[in-house]
C-alpha positions as CSV (number, residue, x, y, z in Angstrom):
1,M,-17.7,-7.2,12.0
2,T,-15.2,-6.9,14.8
3,E,-15.3,-10.7,15.0
4,H,-13.3,-10.8,11.8
5,W,-9.7,-9.7,12.2
6,L,-6.8,-9.7,9.7
7,K,-3.9,-11.5,11.5
8,L,-0.7,-10.0,10.0
9,A,2.8,-9.4,11.4
10,G,1.7,-10.7,14.8
11,R,-1.2,-8.3,15.1
12,R,-4.9,-8.3,15.0
13,L,-6.0,-5.7,12.5
14,L,-9.2,-4.5,11.0
15,P,-9.8,-6.4,7.7
16,I,-9.5,-3.2,5.7
17,V,-6.3,-2.3,3.8
18,Q,-5.8,1.1,2.2
19,G,-4.0,0.6,-1.1
20,G,-0.9,2.4,-2.1
21,M,-1.5,5.3,-4.6
22,G,1.2,7.4,-6.2
23,I,2.6,9.8,-6.8
24,G,2.1,11.0,-3.3
25,I,-1.6,10.3,-3.0
26,S,-1.1,8.0,-0.1
27,A,1.7,9.5,2.0
28,H,2.1,9.8,5.7
29,R,-1.2,11.5,6.6
30,L,-3.5,9.0,4.9
31,A,-1.5,5.9,5.8
32,G,-0.9,7.1,9.4
33,T,-4.6,7.9,9.9
34,V,-5.7,4.4,8.6
35,A,-3.1,2.7,10.9
36,A,-4.3,4.8,13.8
37,H,-7.7,3.2,13.4
38,N,-6.0,-0.2,13.5
39,G,-6.1,-0.8,9.8
40,V,-3.3,-1.2,7.3
41,G,-2.2,2.2,5.9
42,T,0.0,2.1,2.8
43,I,2.5,4.8,1.7
44,A,3.3,4.8,-2.1
45,S,7.0,5.1,-2.3
46,I,7.6,6.6,-5.7
47,D,8.9,10.2,-6.0
48,L,7.7,11.4,-2.6
49,R,10.0,14.5,-2.8
50,H,7.0,16.3,-4.2
51,H,5.6,16.6,-0.6
52,H,8.8,18.2,0.6
53,P,9.6,21.8,-0.6
54,D,13.2,21.6,0.6
55,L,13.8,18.4,-1.4
56,M,12.1,19.9,-4.5
57,A,14.3,23.0,-4.2
58,Q,17.4,20.8,-4.0
59,T,16.5,18.9,-7.1
60,S,14.7,21.6,-9.2
61,G,16.1,21.9,-12.7
62,T,18.7,19.1,-12.1
63,R,19.1,16.0,-14.2
64,D,21.4,14.4,-11.6
65,K,19.8,11.0,-11.2
66,A,21.8,10.2,-8.0
67,R,20.7,13.4,-6.4
68,I,17.0,12.9,-7.2
69,E,17.0,9.3,-6.0
70,A,18.8,10.4,-2.8
71,A,16.2,13.1,-2.2
72,N,13.4,10.5,-2.7
73,L,15.0,8.2,-0.1
74,V,15.0,11.1,2.4
75,A,11.4,11.8,1.6
76,L,10.4,8.2,2.1
77,D,12.1,8.1,5.4
78,R,10.3,11.2,6.5
79,E,6.9,9.9,5.4
80,I,7.3,6.5,7.1
81,R,8.3,8.2,10.4
82,G,5.4,10.7,10.0
83,A,3.0,7.9,9.5
84,R,4.3,6.0,12.5
85,D,3.9,9.1,14.7
86,L,0.3,9.5,13.5
87,S,-0.5,5.8,14.1
88,G,0.5,6.0,17.7
89,G,1.7,2.4,17.6
90,R,-1.6,1.1,16.3
91,G,-2.3,-0.7,13.1
92,L,0.3,-1.4,10.5
93,V,2.3,1.0,8.2
94,A,3.1,-0.6,4.9
95,V,5.1,0.8,1.9
96,N,4.1,0.0,-1.6
97,V,7.1,-0.4,-4.0
98,M,6.5,-1.1,-7.6
99,K,8.8,-3.8,-9.1
100,A,8.7,-1.8,-12.4
101,V,10.5,1.1,-10.8
102,G,14.3,1.2,-11.5
103,S,15.2,2.1,-7.9
104,H,12.9,-0.5,-6.3
105,A,15.7,-2.3,-4.4
106,Q,16.9,1.0,-2.8
107,L,13.3,1.9,-1.9
108,V,12.7,-1.5,-0.3
109,R,15.9,-1.2,1.8
110,Q,15.1,2.3,2.9
111,A,11.5,1.4,3.8
112,C,12.8,-1.4,6.0
113,E,15.5,0.8,7.6
114,S,13.0,3.6,8.3
115,G,10.6,1.3,10.2
116,A,8.0,0.2,7.8
117,D,6.0,-2.8,9.1
118,A,5.4,-4.3,5.6
119,I,6.5,-4.1,2.0
120,V,3.8,-4.4,-0.6
121,M,5.1,-5.1,-4.2
122,G,3.3,-5.3,-7.5
123,A,3.7,-4.1,-11.1
124,G,5.8,-7.1,-11.8
125,L,6.7,-10.4,-10.1
126,P,8.4,-9.7,-6.8
127,L,10.7,-12.7,-7.0
128,D,13.7,-10.9,-5.3
129,L,11.8,-9.4,-2.4
130,P,13.0,-12.1,0.1
131,E,16.6,-11.3,-0.7
132,L,16.1,-7.5,-0.5
133,T,14.6,-7.8,3.0
134,A,16.8,-10.5,4.4
135,D,18.3,-8.2,7.0
136,H,14.8,-7.3,8.3
137,P,13.0,-10.6,8.9
138,K,10.2,-9.0,11.0
139,V,9.1,-6.9,8.0
140,A,6.0,-8.5,6.5
141,L,6.2,-9.2,2.7
142,I,3.0,-8.8,0.6
143,P,3.1,-9.4,-3.1
144,I,0.3,-8.0,-5.4
145,L,-0.9,-10.5,-8.0
146,S,-4.1,-11.0,-10.0
147,E,-4.5,-14.7,-10.7
148,A,-3.7,-18.1,-9.1
149,R,-1.1,-19.0,-11.7
150,G,1.1,-16.0,-10.6
151,I,0.4,-16.7,-7.0
152,G,1.7,-20.3,-7.5
153,L,4.8,-19.1,-9.3
154,V,5.7,-16.7,-6.5
155,L,4.9,-19.3,-3.7
156,R,7.1,-21.9,-5.3
157,K,10.0,-19.5,-5.9
158,W,9.8,-18.1,-2.4
159,M,9.5,-21.5,-0.7
160,K,12.8,-22.5,-2.3
161,K,14.3,-19.5,-0.5
162,G,12.7,-20.5,2.8
163,R,10.2,-17.7,2.9
164,L,6.4,-17.4,2.5
165,P,4.5,-14.2,1.9
166,D,2.9,-12.8,5.0
167,A,-0.2,-12.0,2.9
168,I,-1.1,-11.7,-0.8
169,V,-3.1,-8.9,-2.4
170,V,-5.3,-10.3,-5.1
171,E,-6.1,-7.4,-7.4
172,H,-8.9,-7.6,-10.0
173,P,-7.7,-5.7,-13.1
174,A,-11.3,-5.2,-14.4
175,H,-12.1,-2.9,-11.4
176,A,-8.9,-1.5,-9.9
177,G,-7.4,1.9,-10.7
178,G,-3.9,2.8,-11.9
179,H,-1.7,0.1,-13.5
180,L,-3.5,-3.1,-13.9
181,G,-2.3,-6.7,-13.6
182,A,-3.3,-8.0,-17.1
183,P,-1.2,-8.4,-20.2
184,A,-3.4,-6.1,-22.3
185,I,-6.6,-4.1,-22.2
186,Q,-8.6,-6.8,-23.9
187,D,-7.6,-9.2,-21.1
188,L,-9.0,-7.1,-18.2
189,G,-12.3,-9.0,-17.9
190,E,-11.0,-12.6,-18.3
191,A,-12.5,-15.2,-16.0
192,R,-9.2,-16.2,-14.5
193,F,-9.2,-12.9,-12.5
194,S,-12.6,-13.6,-10.9
195,F,-12.3,-13.5,-7.1
196,A,-14.4,-16.6,-6.7
197,R,-12.2,-18.5,-9.1
198,V,-8.9,-17.2,-7.6
199,L,-10.1,-18.2,-4.1
200,T,-11.1,-21.7,-5.3
201,E,-7.9,-22.2,-7.2
202,C,-5.8,-20.9,-4.3
203,R,-7.4,-23.5,-1.9
204,E,-6.3,-26.2,-4.3
205,L,-2.9,-24.6,-4.7
206,F,-2.3,-24.4,-1.0
207,Q,-3.3,-28.0,-0.5
208,T,-0.9,-29.1,-3.3
209,L,1.9,-27.2,-1.7
210,G,1.2,-28.5,1.8
211,L,0.1,-25.1,3.1
212,A,-2.8,-24.5,5.5
213,W,-5.5,-22.4,4.0
214,D,-5.2,-19.7,6.7
215,S,-1.4,-19.7,6.6
216,I,-1.3,-16.8,4.1
217,P,-4.0,-14.2,4.3
218,L,-5.6,-13.3,0.9
219,I,-6.6,-9.7,0.6
220,L,-9.0,-8.9,-2.3
221,A,-8.7,-5.6,-4.1
222,G,-10.7,-4.0,-6.8
223,G,-14.4,-3.1,-7.0
224,I,-15.1,-3.6,-3.3
225,N,-16.9,-0.4,-2.4
226,S,-19.7,-1.3,0.1
227,H,-20.2,-3.0,3.4
228,A,-22.2,-5.8,1.6
229,K,-19.3,-6.6,-0.6
230,V,-16.9,-6.6,2.3
231,R,-19.1,-8.9,4.3
232,H,-19.6,-11.2,1.2
233,W,-15.9,-11.7,0.4
234,L,-14.9,-12.1,4.0
235,G,-17.5,-14.8,4.2
236,E,-16.1,-16.5,1.1
237,G,-12.7,-16.9,2.6
238,A,-10.8,-13.6,2.1
239,A,-8.9,-12.4,5.1
240,A,-9.3,-8.7,4.2
241,V,-10.2,-6.3,1.4
242,Q,-8.2,-3.5,-0.1
243,L,-9.6,-0.2,-1.3
244,G,-7.8,2.6,-3.1
245,T,-10.1,5.3,-4.6
246,A,-12.4,5.3,-1.7
247,F,-9.5,6.4,0.5
248,A,-8.2,8.8,-2.1
249,V,-11.3,10.9,-1.6
250,T,-11.1,11.1,2.3
251,E,-10.3,14.3,4.1
252,E,-6.9,12.8,5.2
253,C,-5.7,11.9,1.7
254,D,-2.4,13.6,1.0
255,A,-3.4,15.0,-2.4
256,H,-4.7,18.4,-3.3
257,P,-8.5,19.0,-2.8
258,A,-8.9,19.4,-6.6
259,F,-7.5,15.9,-7.0
260,K,-10.2,14.5,-4.7
261,Q,-12.9,16.4,-6.5
262,V,-11.9,15.0,-9.9
263,L,-12.1,11.4,-8.5
264,A,-15.3,12.0,-6.5
265,T,-17.2,13.5,-9.4
266,A,-16.1,11.2,-12.2
267,S,-18.9,9.0,-13.6
268,P,-18.3,5.6,-15.2
269,E,-18.5,7.4,-18.6
270,D,-15.6,9.6,-17.5
271,L,-13.2,6.6,-17.1
272,C,-11.0,5.0,-19.8
273,E,-8.5,2.2,-20.2
274,F,-5.3,2.8,-22.1
275,T,-1.8,1.4,-22.4
276,S,0.7,3.2,-20.1
277,V,4.3,4.0,-20.6
278,A,5.4,0.8,-18.8
279,G,3.3,-1.3,-21.2
280,L,0.6,-2.2,-18.7
281,P,-3.1,-1.4,-19.1
282,A,-4.2,1.5,-16.9
283,R,-7.5,3.0,-15.8
284,A,-7.9,6.8,-15.2
285,V,-10.3,9.7,-15.5
286,L,-10.6,11.1,-19.0
287,T,-9.3,14.6,-18.1
288,P,-8.5,17.2,-20.7
289,W,-4.9,16.1,-21.0
290,L,-5.7,12.4,-21.3
291,S,-8.3,13.1,-23.9
292,R,-5.8,15.1,-25.9
293,Y,-3.1,12.5,-25.5
294,L,-5.3,9.6,-26.7
295,S,-6.4,11.6,-29.7
296,S,-2.7,12.0,-30.6
297,E,-1.4,8.7,-29.5
298,S,-1.2,7.0,-32.9
299,R,0.8,10.0,-34.3
300,L,3.1,10.0,-31.2
301,Q,3.7,6.3,-31.5
302,R,4.7,6.6,-35.2
303,R,7.3,9.2,-34.2
304,A,8.6,7.2,-31.2
305,K,12.4,7.2,-30.7
306,A,14.8,6.8,-27.8
307,R,15.5,10.0,-25.9
308,D,16.8,11.2,-22.6
309,C,14.4,10.9,-19.6
310,L,12.4,14.1,-19.3
311,E,12.6,14.2,-15.5
312,G,16.2,13.0,-15.4
313,F,16.0,10.0,-13.0
314,D,14.7,7.2,-15.2
315,C,11.9,6.2,-12.8
316,L,10.9,3.0,-14.7
317,H,12.9,0.0,-15.9
318,A,11.1,0.3,-19.2
319,C,9.5,3.5,-20.5
320,G,7.8,3.8,-23.8
321,L,8.6,7.5,-24.2
322,R,12.2,7.3,-23.1
323,D,13.0,4.0,-24.8
324,G,11.2,4.7,-28.0
325,V,8.9,1.7,-27.7
326,A,6.1,2.7,-30.2
327,R,3.5,0.2,-29.1
328,I,3.0,1.6,-25.6
329,G,2.5,4.9,-23.9
330,Q,4.3,8.0,-25.2
331,F,4.2,10.4,-22.2
332,C,6.1,11.0,-19.0
333,I,4.1,9.3,-16.2
334,D,6.1,10.9,-13.4
335,L,5.4,14.4,-14.7
336,K,1.7,13.6,-15.2
337,L,1.1,12.0,-11.8
338,A,3.0,14.8,-10.1
339,Q,0.7,17.4,-11.7
340,A,-2.3,15.4,-10.5
341,V,-1.2,15.3,-6.8
342,R,-0.9,19.1,-7.0
343,G,-4.4,19.3,-8.3
344,D,-3.6,20.4,-11.9
345,V,-7.0,19.3,-13.4
346,E,-6.0,20.4,-16.9
347,R,-2.7,18.6,-17.2
348,G,-2.6,15.8,-14.6
349,L,-3.2,12.0,-14.9
350,F,-5.8,10.9,-12.4
351,F,-5.9,7.2,-11.8
352,R,-9.2,5.9,-10.4
353,G,-11.0,2.6,-9.8
354,K,-14.0,1.7,-11.9
355,G,-16.7,1.4,-9.2
356,S,-18.9,4.0,-7.5
357,L,-17.8,5.6,-4.2
358,P,-19.3,4.7,-0.8
359,F,-20.3,8.3,-0.1
360,G,-20.9,9.5,-3.7
361,E,-19.3,12.9,-4.3
362,A,-18.9,13.7,-0.6
363,I,-15.4,13.9,0.9
364,R,-15.5,12.2,4.3
365,P,-13.0,11.3,7.1
366,V,-11.2,8.0,7.1
367,A,-13.1,7.1,10.3
368,D,-16.4,7.4,8.5
369,L,-15.3,5.2,5.6
370,L,-14.0,2.5,7.9
371,H,-17.1,2.6,10.0
372,Y,-19.3,2.2,6.9
373,L,-17.3,-0.6,5.5
374,L,-17.4,-2.6,8.7
375,T,-21.0,-1.9,9.8
376,G,-23.0,-0.6,6.8
377,E,-23.9,2.6,8.7
378,K,-23.4,5.9,6.9
379,P,-23.3,9.4,8.5
380,A,-26.7,10.8,9.2
381,V,-25.9,14.0,7.4
382,M,-24.0,13.9,4.1
383,P,-22.8,17.4,3.2
384,M,-22.5,18.7,-0.3
385,P,-19.0,18.5,-1.7
386,A,-17.0,21.7,-1.4
387,T,-16.4,23.6,-4.6
388,V,-12.7,23.9,-5.5
389,A,-11.6,27.0,-7.2
390,A,-9.9,26.7,-10.5
């Protein structure tokens, strides 16, 4: 499929995008390796200090928000530079910044200053992204949306500012992992999120706005886990596809081996949808902690009350636990995701997409995954997954 290229930021790239996964699941090693193969590698920007012992030592036990945020900006700078070194000037190094994060503006500016090639923003409408990146016009801007209505809103707002997205990620909430772009769990499977429908409606939208169909590449994300699906959607008009979980279980993923094993061995019955602390639906593996939490959720919600942030740096604009919002999640998401990246199977929160994995339970290199997605060819020998000690 080398005849199909993703044209982005003045480059010809493989039509495969590695999605951003935090905390620290996609950091410099994964993103840099994907970019080195001429794909789009994405660093998740939130709380990257967990990959840097010196920064953790500086912030351990403190509730000094300014100090923690400063440490995370240093960590982001290190991760971007590390990814660029690994890429060898190939591909594209993107940084995912969630709109729902309180420090999203600082993270965007730091990513640009540190040399990110692109900013990817979801978990809210990125209406202010053009202003935040105004001093860095060469940085590609890529919003994440889930339906044509939201795409139209962002396009019209940005066009008034004299800027168009360089690409748009269209994420299907019924299949993706992590926080999902639907108002509520019961909305996840609605027809308006269908890739076929979004592509059709976007063709009509682009025509209405006077935009050429190929002027803004559309990148489909969620449930694309095979060469056949990649080939199908590229043939239907998508410019590229994005995968998350399949990259999370590669050898180069920045997470602990136990994290990869949890995702690789999870069956469809092991997954569940629930309402996260930010009020968004989320999809994760039903681990011991999540099972206990869900069985106690109603009781915790009845007792909800405003309190100080457990981690001290108020990572989200709105947090059900901190703000005492009873109808949504009552746990510290930063703490749970940090435990997951360290491989704490008992206590961590392990986000995962809904579909099966290309190599089953096997942990394979990024190169093998890219080769399979583009050609349909799998390695001749598929080793048994390594056992991770408890």
